[in-house]
py3Dmol code that shows the C-alpha trace and the ligand (Angstrom):
import py3Dmol

protein = """\
ATOM      1  CA  MET A   1       8.576  -8.020   4.032  1.00  0.00           C
ATOM      2  CA  SER A   2       5.095  -9.113   2.992  1.00  0.00           C
ATOM      3  CA  VAL A   3       3.004  -8.872  -0.156  1.00  0.00           C
ATOM      4  CA  GLU A   4      -0.471  -7.382  -0.145  1.00  0.00           C
ATOM      5  CA  VAL A   5      -2.883  -8.524  -2.849  1.00  0.00           C
ATOM      6  CA  GLU A   6      -5.949  -6.333  -2.811  1.00  0.00           C
ATOM      7  CA  ARG A   7      -9.128  -5.471  -4.671  1.00  0.00           C
ATOM      8  CA  LYS A   8     -11.063  -2.310  -3.930  1.00  0.00           C
ATOM      9  CA  PHE A   9     -14.820  -2.162  -4.231  1.00  0.00           C
ATOM     10  CA  VAL A  10     -17.710   0.235  -3.827  1.00  0.00           C
ATOM     11  CA  CYS A  11     -19.371  -0.234  -0.458  1.00  0.00           C
ATOM     12  CA  ASN A  12     -22.531   1.196   1.030  1.00  0.00           C
ATOM     13  CA  ALA A  13     -24.614   1.088   4.216  1.00  0.00           C
ATOM     14  CA  ASP A  14     -25.746  -2.493   3.422  1.00  0.00           C
ATOM     15  CA  THR A  15     -22.236  -3.919   3.037  1.00  0.00           C
ATOM     16  CA  PRO A  16     -21.676  -4.828   6.742  1.00  0.00           C
ATOM     17  CA  GLN A  17     -24.865  -6.894   6.715  1.00  0.00           C
ATOM     18  CA  THR A  18     -23.926  -8.592   3.441  1.00  0.00           C
ATOM     19  CA  LEU A  19     -20.540  -9.425   4.946  1.00  0.00           C
ATOM     20  CA  GLU A  20     -22.160 -11.052   7.959  1.00  0.00           C
ATOM     21  CA  GLU A  21     -24.532 -13.004   5.686  1.00  0.00           C
ATOM     22  CA  ILE A  22     -21.588 -14.553   3.836  1.00  0.00           C
ATOM     23  CA  GLY A  23     -19.973 -15.562   7.147  1.00  0.00           C
ATOM     24  CA  ALA A  24     -17.484 -12.742   7.642  1.00  0.00           C
ATOM     25  CA  VAL A  25     -16.760 -11.827  11.243  1.00  0.00           C
ATOM     26  CA  CYS A  26     -16.259  -8.238  12.331  1.00  0.00           C
ATOM     27  CA  ILE A  27     -12.932  -7.949  14.167  1.00  0.00           C
ATOM     28  CA  GLY A  28     -13.273  -4.308  15.131  1.00  0.00           C
ATOM     29  CA  GLN A  29     -13.001  -0.682  14.185  1.00  0.00           C
ATOM     30  CA  ARG A  30      -9.993   1.609  14.403  1.00  0.00           C
ATOM     31  CA  GLN A  31      -8.927   5.036  13.300  1.00  0.00           C
ATOM     32  CA  PHE A  32      -5.547   6.046  11.889  1.00  0.00           C
ATOM     33  CA  HIS A  33      -3.909   9.076  10.370  1.00  0.00           C
ATOM     34  CA  ASP A  34      -1.658   8.569   7.338  1.00  0.00           C
ATOM     35  CA  GLN A  35       1.025  10.967   6.138  1.00  0.00           C
ATOM     36  CA  TYR A  36       2.542  10.297   2.706  1.00  0.00           C
ATOM     37  CA  PHE A  37       6.006  11.589   1.793  1.00  0.00           C
ATOM     38  CA  ASP A  38       7.783  12.356  -1.451  1.00  0.00           C
ATOM     39  CA  THR A  39      10.347  14.722  -2.969  1.00  0.00           C
ATOM     40  CA  PRO A  40       9.144  18.072  -4.393  1.00  0.00           C
ATOM     41  CA  ASP A  41       9.297  16.488  -7.882  1.00  0.00           C
ATOM     42  CA  PHE A  42       7.342  13.405  -6.725  1.00  0.00           C
ATOM     43  CA  ASP A  43      10.214  11.081  -7.651  1.00  0.00           C
ATOM     44  CA  LEU A  44       8.914   8.229  -5.479  1.00  0.00           C
ATOM     45  CA  THR A  45       5.252   8.166  -6.414  1.00  0.00           C
ATOM     46  CA  LEU A  46       6.101   8.533 -10.105  1.00  0.00           C
ATOM     47  CA  GLN A  47       7.932   5.201  -9.596  1.00  0.00           C
ATOM     48  CA  ASP A  48       4.794   3.817  -7.889  1.00  0.00           C
ATOM     49  CA  MET A  49       6.518   3.899  -4.482  1.00  0.00           C
ATOM     50  CA  TRP A  50       4.347   5.009  -1.574  1.00  0.00           C
ATOM     51  CA  LEU A  51       6.130   6.066   1.593  1.00  0.00           C
ATOM     52  CA  ARG A  52       3.945   6.729   4.575  1.00  0.00           C
ATOM     53  CA  ARG A  53       3.916   7.141   8.344  1.00  0.00           C
ATOM     54  CA  ARG A  54       0.979   5.559  10.152  1.00  0.00           C
ATOM     55  CA  LYS A  55       0.713   5.588  13.947  1.00  0.00           C
ATOM     56  CA  GLY A  56       4.378   6.581  14.180  1.00  0.00           C
ATOM     57  CA  CYS A  57       5.580   3.674  11.984  1.00  0.00           C
ATOM     58  CA  TRP A  58       7.095   4.009   8.520  1.00  0.00           C
ATOM     59  CA  GLU A  59       5.837   1.822   5.679  1.00  0.00           C
ATOM     60  CA  LEU A  60       6.831   1.613   2.040  1.00  0.00           C
ATOM     61  CA  LYS A  61       4.633   0.056  -0.593  1.00  0.00           C
ATOM     62  CA  CYS A  62       6.315  -0.752  -3.871  1.00  0.00           C
ATOM     63  CA  PRO A  63       5.136  -2.751  -6.867  1.00  0.00           C
ATOM     64  CA  MET A  64       5.938  -6.411  -7.301  1.00  0.00           C
ATOM     65  CA  THR A  65       8.274  -7.282 -10.125  1.00  0.00           C
ATOM     66  CA  ALA A  66       6.804  -8.703 -13.339  1.00  0.00           C
ATOM     67  CA  ALA A  67       7.747 -12.169 -12.049  1.00  0.00           C
ATOM     68  CA  GLY A  68       5.228 -11.749  -9.253  1.00  0.00           C
ATOM     69  CA  LYS A  69       2.380 -11.133 -11.663  1.00  0.00           C
ATOM     70  CA  THR A  70       0.324 -14.137 -12.657  1.00  0.00           C
ATOM     71  CA  LYS A  71      -0.755 -14.586 -16.263  1.00  0.00           C
ATOM     72  CA  GLU A  72      -3.301 -16.856 -17.844  1.00  0.00           C
ATOM     73  CA  THR A  73      -2.057 -19.514 -20.243  1.00  0.00           C
ATOM     74  CA  HIS A  74      -2.293 -17.138 -23.198  1.00  0.00           C
ATOM     75  CA  GLY A  75      -0.036 -14.592 -21.527  1.00  0.00           C
ATOM     76  CA  GLU A  76      -2.689 -11.964 -20.762  1.00  0.00           C
ATOM     77  CA  GLU A  77      -3.674 -11.120 -17.208  1.00  0.00           C
ATOM     78  CA  SER A  78      -7.237 -12.268 -16.433  1.00  0.00           C
ATOM     79  CA  LYS A  79      -9.956  -9.612 -16.029  1.00  0.00           C
ATOM     80  CA  GLU A  80     -10.350 -10.509 -12.366  1.00  0.00           C
ATOM     81  CA  ALA A  81      -6.602 -10.380 -11.704  1.00  0.00           C
ATOM     82  CA  ALA A  82      -6.444  -6.954 -13.365  1.00  0.00           C
ATOM     83  CA  LEU A  83      -8.844  -5.632 -10.715  1.00  0.00           C
ATOM     84  CA  CYS A  84      -6.313  -6.490  -8.015  1.00  0.00           C
ATOM     85  CA  THR A  85      -3.171  -4.664  -6.976  1.00  0.00           C
ATOM     86  CA  ARG A  86      -0.095  -6.392  -5.569  1.00  0.00           C
ATOM     87  CA  TYR A  87       2.408  -4.424  -3.555  1.00  0.00           C
ATOM     88  CA  LYS A  88       5.378  -5.343  -1.439  1.00  0.00           C
ATOM     89  CA  GLU A  89       5.009  -3.865   2.030  1.00  0.00           C
ATOM     90  CA  ILE A  90       8.234  -2.972   3.776  1.00  0.00           C
ATOM     91  CA  THR A  91       8.116  -1.920   7.416  1.00  0.00           C
ATOM     92  CA  ASP A  92      11.756  -2.156   8.475  1.00  0.00           C
ATOM     93  CA  LEU A  93      13.029   1.429   8.508  1.00  0.00           C
ATOM     94  CA  THR A  94      16.581   0.559   7.463  1.00  0.00           C
ATOM     95  CA  GLU A  95      15.256  -1.425   4.500  1.00  0.00           C
ATOM     96  CA  ILE A  96      12.914   1.465   3.623  1.00  0.00           C
ATOM     97  CA  GLN A  97      15.788   3.938   3.746  1.00  0.00           C
ATOM     98  CA  MET A  98      17.890   1.700   1.493  1.00  0.00           C
ATOM     99  CA  ARG A  99      15.112   1.372  -1.091  1.00  0.00           C
ATOM    100  CA  VAL A 100      14.318   5.081  -1.075  1.00  0.00           C
ATOM    101  CA  THR A 101      17.995   5.986  -1.388  1.00  0.00           C
ATOM    102  CA  GLU A 102      18.403   3.569  -4.306  1.00  0.00           C
ATOM    103  CA  VAL A 103      15.457   5.055  -6.192  1.00  0.00           C
ATOM    104  CA  LEU A 104      16.430   8.654  -5.537  1.00  0.00           C
ATOM    105  CA  LYS A 105      20.072   7.974  -6.387  1.00  0.00           C
ATOM    106  CA  ASP A 106      19.010   6.623  -9.773  1.00  0.00           C
ATOM    107  CA  ILE A 107      16.886   9.691 -10.365  1.00  0.00           C
ATOM    108  CA  CYS A 108      18.890  12.496  -8.789  1.00  0.00           C
ATOM    109  CA  GLY A 109      22.349  10.939  -8.945  1.00  0.00           C
ATOM    110  CA  HIS A 110      23.613  12.847  -5.910  1.00  0.00           C
ATOM    111  CA  VAL A 111      21.661  11.628  -2.925  1.00  0.00           C
ATOM    112  CA  GLU A 112      23.803  11.133   0.167  1.00  0.00           C
ATOM    113  CA  VAL A 113      23.784   7.663   1.694  1.00  0.00           C
ATOM    114  CA  ALA A 114      21.323   8.220   4.511  1.00  0.00           C
ATOM    115  CA  TYR A 115      21.222   4.810   6.067  1.00  0.00           C
ATOM    116  CA  GLN A 116      23.715   2.686   7.934  1.00  0.00           C
ATOM    117  CA  SER A 117      25.497  -0.019   5.974  1.00  0.00           C
ATOM    118  CA  ALA A 118      25.029  -3.617   7.097  1.00  0.00           C
ATOM    119  CA  GLU A 119      28.591  -3.570   8.494  1.00  0.00           C
ATOM    120  CA  GLN A 120      27.908  -0.428  10.512  1.00  0.00           C
ATOM    121  CA  ARG A 121      24.745  -1.971  11.946  1.00  0.00           C
ATOM    122  CA  THR A 122      26.595  -5.130  12.961  1.00  0.00           C
ATOM    123  CA  GLU A 123      29.309  -3.062  14.610  1.00  0.00           C
ATOM    124  CA  ASP A 124      26.738  -0.986  16.485  1.00  0.00           C
ATOM    125  CA  GLY A 125      24.927  -4.110  17.689  1.00  0.00           C
ATOM    126  CA  PRO A 126      21.322  -5.239  17.167  1.00  0.00           C
ATOM    127  CA  GLU A 127      19.807  -2.755  19.656  1.00  0.00           C
ATOM    128  CA  LYS A 128      20.922   0.142  17.502  1.00  0.00           C
ATOM    129  CA  ASP A 129      18.870  -1.326  14.637  1.00  0.00           C
ATOM    130  CA  LYS A 130      15.581  -1.243  16.485  1.00  0.00           C
ATOM    131  CA  LYS A 131      15.549   2.293  17.801  1.00  0.00           C
ATOM    132  CA  VAL A 132      15.313   5.259  15.503  1.00  0.00           C
ATOM    133  CA  SER A 133      15.154   8.578  17.242  1.00  0.00           C
ATOM    134  CA  PRO A 134      12.852  11.333  15.915  1.00  0.00           C
ATOM    135  CA  GLN A 135      16.030  13.372  15.248  1.00  0.00           C
ATOM    136  CA  ASP A 136      17.419  10.594  13.003  1.00  0.00           C
ATOM    137  CA  GLU A 137      14.098  10.441  11.166  1.00  0.00           C
ATOM    138  CA  ASP A 138      14.168  14.209  10.624  1.00  0.00           C
ATOM    139  CA  LEU A 139      17.759  14.012   9.392  1.00  0.00           C
ATOM    140  CA  TRP A 140      16.852  11.282   6.943  1.00  0.00           C
ATOM    141  CA  GLN A 141      13.857  13.225   5.606  1.00  0.00           C
ATOM    142  CA  THR A 142      15.974  16.346   5.193  1.00  0.00           C
ATOM    143  CA  LYS A 143      18.785  14.494   3.417  1.00  0.00           C
ATOM    144  CA  MET A 144      16.319  12.826   1.076  1.00  0.00           C
ATOM    145  CA  ASN A 145      14.396  16.077   0.576  1.00  0.00           C
ATOM    146  CA  LEU A 146      11.177  14.345   1.598  1.00  0.00           C
ATOM    147  CA  GLY A 147       8.071  16.276   2.565  1.00  0.00           C
ATOM    148  CA  CYS A 148       4.506  15.333   3.361  1.00  0.00           C
ATOM    149  CA  PHE A 149       2.269  15.751   0.279  1.00  0.00           C
ATOM    150  CA  ALA A 150      -0.889  14.013   1.513  1.00  0.00           C
ATOM    151  CA  GLU A 151      -2.470  13.287   4.856  1.00  0.00           C
ATOM    152  CA  TYR A 152      -5.828  12.034   5.905  1.00  0.00           C
ATOM    153  CA  THR A 153      -7.587  10.108   8.638  1.00  0.00           C
ATOM    154  CA  THR A 154      -9.417   6.850   8.023  1.00  0.00           C
ATOM    155  CA  VAL A 155     -12.013   5.082  10.121  1.00  0.00           C
ATOM    156  CA  ARG A 156     -11.739   1.377   9.259  1.00  0.00           C
ATOM    157  CA  ARG A 157     -14.101  -1.445  10.105  1.00  0.00           C
ATOM    158  CA  SER A 158     -12.471  -4.836   9.503  1.00  0.00           C
ATOM    159  CA  PHE A 159     -13.988  -8.242   8.811  1.00  0.00           C
ATOM    160  CA  VAL A 160     -12.404 -11.633   8.225  1.00  0.00           C
ATOM    161  CA  LEU A 161     -13.454 -14.687   6.306  1.00  0.00           C
ATOM    162  CA  GLU A 162     -11.428 -17.087   8.393  1.00  0.00           C
ATOM    163  CA  LYS A 163     -11.676 -20.136   6.108  1.00  0.00           C
ATOM    164  CA  GLU A 164     -10.371 -18.164   3.128  1.00  0.00           C
ATOM    165  CA  GLY A 165      -7.780 -16.168   5.067  1.00  0.00           C
ATOM    166  CA  VAL A 166      -9.236 -13.000   3.576  1.00  0.00           C
ATOM    167  CA  GLN A 167      -9.694  -9.639   5.294  1.00  0.00           C
ATOM    168  CA  ILE A 168     -12.282  -7.113   4.199  1.00  0.00           C
ATOM    169  CA  ASP A 169     -11.866  -3.504   5.281  1.00  0.00           C
ATOM    170  CA  LEU A 170     -14.548  -0.852   5.020  1.00  0.00           C
ATOM    171  CA  ASP A 171     -12.836   2.538   5.031  1.00  0.00           C
ATOM    172  CA  HIS A 172     -14.258   6.004   5.524  1.00  0.00           C
ATOM    173  CA  ALA A 173     -11.710   8.745   4.828  1.00  0.00           C
ATOM    174  CA  ASP A 174     -12.096  12.206   6.371  1.00  0.00           C
ATOM    175  CA  PHE A 175     -12.672  13.801   2.945  1.00  0.00           C
ATOM    176  CA  ASP A 176     -15.907  11.827   2.861  1.00  0.00           C
ATOM    177  CA  TYR A 177     -14.876   8.949   0.668  1.00  0.00           C
ATOM    178  CA  HIS A 178     -15.990   5.384   1.357  1.00  0.00           C
ATOM    179  CA  VAL A 179     -14.192   2.399  -0.132  1.00  0.00           C
ATOM    180  CA  GLY A 180     -14.025  -1.324   0.581  1.00  0.00           C
ATOM    181  CA  GLU A 181     -10.950  -3.532   0.218  1.00  0.00           C
ATOM    182  CA  ILE A 182     -10.709  -7.308  -0.023  1.00  0.00           C
ATOM    183  CA  GLU A 183      -7.162  -8.274   0.815  1.00  0.00           C
ATOM    184  CA  VAL A 184      -4.837 -11.190   1.344  1.00  0.00           C
ATOM    185  CA  LEU A 185      -1.473 -10.707   2.994  1.00  0.00           C
ATOM    186  CA  LEU A 186       1.261 -13.110   1.888  1.00  0.00           C
ATOM    187  CA  PRO A 187       4.797 -13.727   3.019  1.00  0.00           C
ATOM    188  CA  GLN A 188       7.322 -12.845   0.314  1.00  0.00           C
ATOM    189  CA  GLY A 189       7.300 -15.606  -2.314  1.00  0.00           C
ATOM    190  CA  GLY A 190       3.763 -16.646  -1.250  1.00  0.00           C
ATOM    191  CA  ASP A 191       1.163 -17.956  -3.705  1.00  0.00           C
ATOM    192  CA  VAL A 192      -0.195 -14.877  -5.493  1.00  0.00           C
ATOM    193  CA  GLN A 193      -2.433 -16.941  -7.804  1.00  0.00           C
ATOM    194  CA  SER A 194      -4.152 -18.547  -4.829  1.00  0.00           C
ATOM    195  CA  ALA A 195      -4.604 -15.095  -3.217  1.00  0.00           C
ATOM    196  CA  LEU A 196      -6.221 -13.806  -6.435  1.00  0.00           C
ATOM    197  CA  GLU A 197      -8.611 -16.769  -6.433  1.00  0.00           C
ATOM    198  CA  LYS A 198      -9.584 -16.178  -2.793  1.00  0.00           C
ATOM    199  CA  ILE A 199     -10.272 -12.516  -3.556  1.00  0.00           C
ATOM    200  CA  GLU A 200     -12.317 -13.441  -6.629  1.00  0.00           C
ATOM    201  CA  ARG A 201     -14.411 -15.966  -4.650  1.00  0.00           C
ATOM    202  CA  THR A 202     -15.043 -13.343  -1.962  1.00  0.00           C
ATOM    203  CA  ALA A 203     -15.958 -10.738  -4.559  1.00  0.00           C
ATOM    204  CA  ARG A 204     -18.479 -13.117  -6.136  1.00  0.00           C
ATOM    205  CA  LYS A 205     -20.029 -13.855  -2.728  1.00  0.00           C
ATOM    206  CA  LEU A 206     -20.402 -10.117  -2.228  1.00  0.00           C
ATOM    207  CA  GLY A 207     -22.025  -9.830  -5.656  1.00  0.00           C
ATOM    208  CA  LEU A 208     -19.185  -7.747  -7.077  1.00  0.00           C
ATOM    209  CA  ALA A 209     -18.467  -9.827 -10.180  1.00  0.00           C
ATOM    210  CA  GLY A 210     -17.810  -7.767 -13.298  1.00  0.00           C
ATOM    211  CA  GLN A 211     -17.101  -4.528 -11.452  1.00  0.00           C
ATOM    212  CA  GLN A 212     -14.746  -1.922 -12.813  1.00  0.00           C
ATOM    213  CA  ARG A 213     -11.547  -1.004 -11.022  1.00  0.00           C
ATOM    214  CA  VAL A 214     -12.433   1.247  -8.085  1.00  0.00           C
ATOM    215  CA  GLU A 215     -10.470   4.334  -7.022  1.00  0.00           C
ATOM    216  CA  GLY A 216      -8.570   4.228  -3.750  1.00  0.00           C
ATOM    217  CA  LYS A 217      -8.449   6.999  -1.176  1.00  0.00           C
ATOM    218  CA  MET A 218      -5.241   8.399  -2.654  1.00  0.00           C
ATOM    219  CA  HIS A 219      -6.799   8.751  -6.130  1.00  0.00           C
ATOM    220  CA  VAL A 220      -9.604  10.861  -4.735  1.00  0.00           C
ATOM    221  CA  TYR A 221      -7.304  12.859  -2.440  1.00  0.00           C
ATOM    222  CA  LEU A 222      -4.831  13.711  -5.220  1.00  0.00           C
ATOM    223  CA  LYS A 223      -7.527  14.578  -7.733  1.00  0.00           C
ATOM    224  CA  LYS A 224      -8.796  17.179  -5.279  1.00  0.00           C
ATOM    225  CA  ASN A 225      -5.544  18.425  -3.726  1.00  0.00           C
ATOM    226  CA  HIS A 226      -2.824  17.844  -6.352  1.00  0.00           C
ATOM    227  CA  PRO A 227      -4.641  17.639  -9.692  1.00  0.00           C
ATOM    228  CA  GLU A 228      -1.475  18.229 -11.727  1.00  0.00           C
ATOM    229  CA  HIS A 229       0.389  15.392 -10.029  1.00  0.00           C
ATOM    230  CA  TYR A 230      -2.680  13.191 -10.326  1.00  0.00           C
ATOM    231  CA  ALA A 231      -2.674  13.795 -14.095  1.00  0.00           C
ATOM    232  CA  ASN A 232       1.063  12.971 -14.224  1.00  0.00           C
ATOM    233  CA  LEU A 233       0.472   9.696 -12.367  1.00  0.00           C
ATOM    234  CA  LEU A 234      -2.266   8.766 -14.821  1.00  0.00           C
ATOM    235  CA  ARG A 235       0.045   9.650 -17.728  1.00  0.00           C
ATOM    236  CA  ALA A 236       2.791   7.480 -16.187  1.00  0.00           C
ATOM    237  CA  HIS A 237       0.236   4.641 -15.746  1.00  0.00           C
ATOM    238  CA  VAL A 238       0.925   4.574 -11.996  1.00  0.00           C
ATOM    239  CA  LEU A 239      -2.742   5.202 -11.156  1.00  0.00           C
TER     240      LEU A 239
END
"""
ligand_1 = """\
30
V4E
C -0.260 1.461 -3.219
C -0.890 2.774 -3.453
C -1.030 3.729 -2.483
C -0.671 3.634 -1.070
C -1.921 3.414 -0.302
O -2.354 2.139 -0.551
P -3.842 1.672 -0.241
O -3.800 0.189 -0.065
O -4.756 2.184 -1.268
O -4.144 2.427 1.137
P -4.741 1.879 2.486
O -4.959 3.052 3.376
O -5.934 1.028 2.227
O -3.557 1.000 3.067
P -3.570 -0.415 3.790
O -4.093 -0.199 5.185
O -4.423 -1.362 2.985
O -2.105 -0.823 3.817
S -1.757 5.085 -3.112
C -1.851 4.420 -4.639
N -1.360 3.187 -4.667
C -1.405 2.446 -5.890
C -2.808 1.935 -6.176
C -3.223 1.746 -7.495
N -2.415 1.966 -8.531
N -4.484 1.300 -7.765
C -5.328 1.059 -6.753
C -6.717 0.583 -7.061
N -4.980 1.240 -5.478
C -3.717 1.658 -5.177
"""
view = py3Dmol.view(width=600, height=400)
view.addModel(protein, "pdb")
view.setStyle({"model": 0}, {"cartoon": {"style": "trace"}})
view.addModel(ligand_1, "xyz")
view.setStyle({"model": 1}, {"stick": {}})
view.zoomTo()
view.show()
């Protein structure tokens, strides 16, 4: 499990050149298609949990606990820190299934246990853990009542500021939305405060100081395709 600390920003045709001027190195361009899953009542996203499949791999993003949030001495989050999101990123399918089951069990109360217990996995041996057949995935989705509510393709150009350990992604989603992201990936328990400072230094170099919080691709997608759910997420302070 890792933690992603990230700040989104408005980018334009000049941004790649600005990035090179501040010493960022382009590490390439790739394209990926994301499918996001939830129950018909949006029980996961209303808990700020984002389950997706990208290039055949499952990923779950869920918020860090309050303990993971850094506060200034006076107890309030700094303005710069408030521009950043911090999410745990889980990529192990068994762990994802456990988390999803836990959340849906709390909400629905009757969700079947759709993942193998630790004992079962040990009995079956480590190989069993690695391979998940498409049929098992389908079974899991059906049991959890999960369906795809959003999908889009992104073309991403990535840059790194090696000294800072910061990655900057310039995304173009297929519904014609451009957004930049400055991000630091940490191991669980890593130094979030230091990540926030690296992001802030990078933002200043890019001339972004004082910017407002910028909408991500999902904000724009939901506003257009699921306006009612978008309004509910705003009401629940998820977005
Ligand atoms: C966490 C989250 C969502 C899932 C998508 O996350 P995001 O990082 O925006 O997508 P992407 O494609 O850049 O993924 P990456 O390749 O970096 O892993 S959708 C909404 N959220 C929550 C959220 C939020 N509340 N506020 C902001 C500014 N962004 C995301």
